[in-house]
C-alpha atoms as a printed R data frame, in Angstrom:
   type eleno elety resid chain resno       x       y       z
1  ATOM     1    CA   MET     A     1 -39.100 -56.260 -66.755
2  ATOM     2    CA   PRO     A     2 -37.936 -54.090 -63.451
3  ATOM     3    CA   ILE     A     3 -40.476 -53.911 -60.777
4  ATOM     4    CA   LEU     A     4 -41.604 -50.659 -60.113
5  ATOM     5    CA   SER     A     5 -43.012 -49.069 -57.149
6  ATOM     6    CA   ASN     A     6 -46.754 -47.811 -56.970
7  ATOM     7    CA   GLN     A     7 -45.504 -44.195 -56.879
8  ATOM     8    CA   LYS     A     8 -43.200 -44.756 -59.968
9  ATOM     9    CA   MET     A     9 -46.032 -46.663 -61.731
10 ATOM    10    CA   ASN     A    10 -48.705 -43.811 -61.101
11 ATOM    11    CA   ALA     A    11 -46.109 -41.119 -62.370
12 ATOM    12    CA   TYR     A    12 -45.738 -43.073 -65.668
13 ATOM    13    CA   LEU     A    13 -49.612 -42.992 -65.913
14 ATOM    14    CA   LYS     A    14 -49.983 -39.378 -65.294
15 ATOM    15    CA   GLU     A    15 -47.091 -38.978 -67.973
16 ATOM    16    CA   ILE     A    16 -49.365 -41.082 -70.448
17 ATOM    17    CA   ALA     A    17 -52.600 -39.334 -69.624
18 ATOM    18    CA   ASP     A    18 -50.846 -35.801 -70.183
19 ATOM    19    CA   CYS     A    19 -49.344 -37.261 -73.411
20 ATOM    20    CA   CYS     A    20 -52.854 -38.381 -74.380
21 ATOM    21    CA   GLY     A    21 -54.949 -35.360 -73.321
22 ATOM    22    CA   ILE     A    22 -56.592 -37.334 -70.630
23 ATOM    23    CA   SER     A    23 -57.573 -35.019 -67.827
24 ATOM    24    CA   LYS     A    24 -58.661 -37.534 -65.449
25 ATOM    25    CA   TRP     A    25 -56.303 -38.749 -62.429
26 ATOM    26    CA   LEU     A    26 -54.991 -42.041 -63.353
27 ATOM    27    CA   THR     A    27 -53.560 -44.372 -60.894
28 ATOM    28    CA   PHE     A    28 -52.396 -48.245 -60.934
29 ATOM    29    CA   HIS     A    29 -55.551 -49.041 -58.977
30 ATOM    30    CA   ILE     A    30 -57.889 -47.369 -61.488
31 ATOM    31    CA   ALA     A    31 -56.275 -49.087 -64.134
32 ATOM    32    CA   ARG     A    32 -56.822 -52.387 -62.583
33 ATOM    33    CA   HIS     A    33 -60.235 -51.794 -61.930
34 ATOM    34    CA   THR     A    34 -60.878 -50.583 -65.357
35 ATOM    35    CA   PHE     A    35 -59.377 -53.569 -66.958
36 ATOM    36    CA   ALA     A    36 -61.488 -55.856 -64.730
37 ATOM    37    CA   THR     A    37 -64.618 -53.908 -65.346
38 ATOM    38    CA   THR     A    38 -64.593 -52.349 -68.614
39 ATOM    39    CA   ILE     A    39 -62.111 -54.556 -70.514
40 ATOM    40    CA   THR     A    40 -62.901 -58.113 -69.376
41 ATOM    41    CA   LEU     A    41 -66.366 -58.404 -67.567
42 ATOM    42    CA   SER     A    42 -68.111 -56.065 -69.873
43 ATOM    43    CA   ASN     A    43 -66.884 -58.408 -72.726
44 ATOM    44    CA   ASP     A    44 -67.968 -61.742 -71.292
45 ATOM    45    CA   VAL     A    45 -64.625 -62.787 -69.736
46 ATOM    46    CA   PRO     A    46 -65.820 -65.333 -66.887
47 ATOM    47    CA   ILE     A    47 -64.978 -63.638 -63.288
48 ATOM    48    CA   GLY     A    48 -63.070 -66.845 -62.596
49 ATOM    49    CA   THR     A    49 -60.708 -65.852 -65.579
50 ATOM    50    CA   VAL     A    50 -60.571 -62.283 -64.417
51 ATOM    51    CA   SER     A    51 -59.523 -63.282 -60.922
52 ATOM    52    CA   LYS     A    52 -56.868 -65.418 -62.196
53 ATOM    53    CA   MET     A    53 -55.586 -62.398 -64.414
54 ATOM    54    CA   LEU     A    54 -55.570 -59.985 -61.495
55 ATOM    55    CA   GLY     A    55 -53.803 -62.843 -59.490
56 ATOM    56    CA   HIS     A    56 -56.433 -63.095 -56.560
57 ATOM    57    CA   ARG     A    57 -56.258 -66.112 -54.718
58 ATOM    58    CA   ASN     A    58 -59.952 -65.997 -53.656
59 ATOM    59    CA   LEU     A    59 -62.805 -65.116 -56.033
60 ATOM    60    CA   LYS     A    60 -64.416 -63.065 -53.383
61 ATOM    61    CA   THR     A    61 -61.718 -60.606 -53.882
62 ATOM    62    CA   THR     A    62 -62.327 -60.058 -57.352
63 ATOM    63    CA   GLN     A    63 -66.054 -59.789 -56.750
64 ATOM    64    CA   HIS     A    64 -65.753 -57.044 -54.419
65 ATOM    65    CA   TYR     A    65 -62.695 -55.288 -56.419
66 ATOM    66    CA   ALA     A    66 -64.401 -55.642 -59.717
67 ATOM    67    CA   LYS     A    67 -67.858 -54.082 -59.585
68 ATOM    68    CA   ILE     A    68 -70.314 -55.493 -62.331
69 ATOM    69    CA   LEU     A    69 -71.756 -52.656 -64.646
70 ATOM    70    CA   ASP     A    70 -75.610 -52.018 -64.669
71 ATOM    71    CA   LYS     A    71 -75.254 -52.266 -68.364
72 ATOM    72    CA   LYS     A    72 -73.639 -55.623 -68.158
73 ATOM    73    CA   VAL     A    73 -76.335 -57.134 -65.604
74 ATOM    74    CA   SER     A    74 -79.158 -55.691 -68.138
75 ATOM    75    CA   GLN     A    75 -77.359 -57.563 -70.916
76 ATOM    76    CA   ASP     A    76 -77.435 -60.626 -69.246
77 ATOM    77    CA   MET     A    77 -80.869 -60.660 -68.033
78 ATOM    78    CA   LEU     A    78 -81.898 -60.075 -71.981
79 ATOM    79    CA   VAL     A    79 -79.938 -63.096 -72.740
80 ATOM    80    CA   LEU     A    80 -81.485 -65.149 -70.014
81 ATOM    81    CA   LYS     A    81 -85.143 -63.932 -71.087
82 ATOM    82    CA   GLU     A    82 -84.230 -65.084 -74.576
83 ATOM    83    CA   LYS     A    83 -83.011 -68.513 -73.348
84 ATOM    84    CA   LEU     A    84 -85.940 -68.994 -71.133
85 ATOM    85    CA   SER     A    85 -88.433 -68.018 -73.804
86 ATOM    86    CA   LYS     A    86 -87.041 -70.663 -76.099
87 ATOM    87    CA   LYS     A    87 -87.585 -73.466 -73.533
88 ATOM    88    CA   SER     A    88 -90.546 -74.891 -71.921
89 ATOM    89    CA   PHE     A    89 -90.416 -74.426 -68.200
90 ATOM    90    CA   PHE     A    90 -90.506 -78.206 -67.220
91 ATOM    91    CA   PRO     A    91 -88.996 -80.985 -68.869
92 ATOM    92    CA   ALA     A    92 -91.313 -83.368 -70.765
93 ATOM    93    CA   SER     A    93 -90.903 -86.067 -68.489
94 ATOM    94    CA   LYS     A    94 -92.346 -83.707 -65.583
95 ATOM    95    CA   SER     A    95 -95.041 -82.280 -67.653
96 ATOM    96    CA   ASN     A    96 -97.801 -84.112 -65.223
97 ATOM    97    CA   TYR     A    97 -96.856 -81.783 -62.335
98 ATOM    98    CA   LYS     A    98 -99.123 -79.270 -62.345
């Protein structure tokens, strides 16, 4: 595949948006951000995997770049609540601690 400049990629994205009737401004950066948040993180792809897909060397870069949506945080908290409600808080061997 040919390596395109950022400007050329953004021009192609604008053409695609026009053909699809999308009125929002699209850029390569917005496309990467949408991929990281809406497509991967919101569908339970681990952030480490997303980091590799985006080509980041450091996980902190991905954490900064790909914000986690409030909806996803709420869903994750519901899963945690469900898990905690099914388990006793202390293991049986430590039940004598009060």
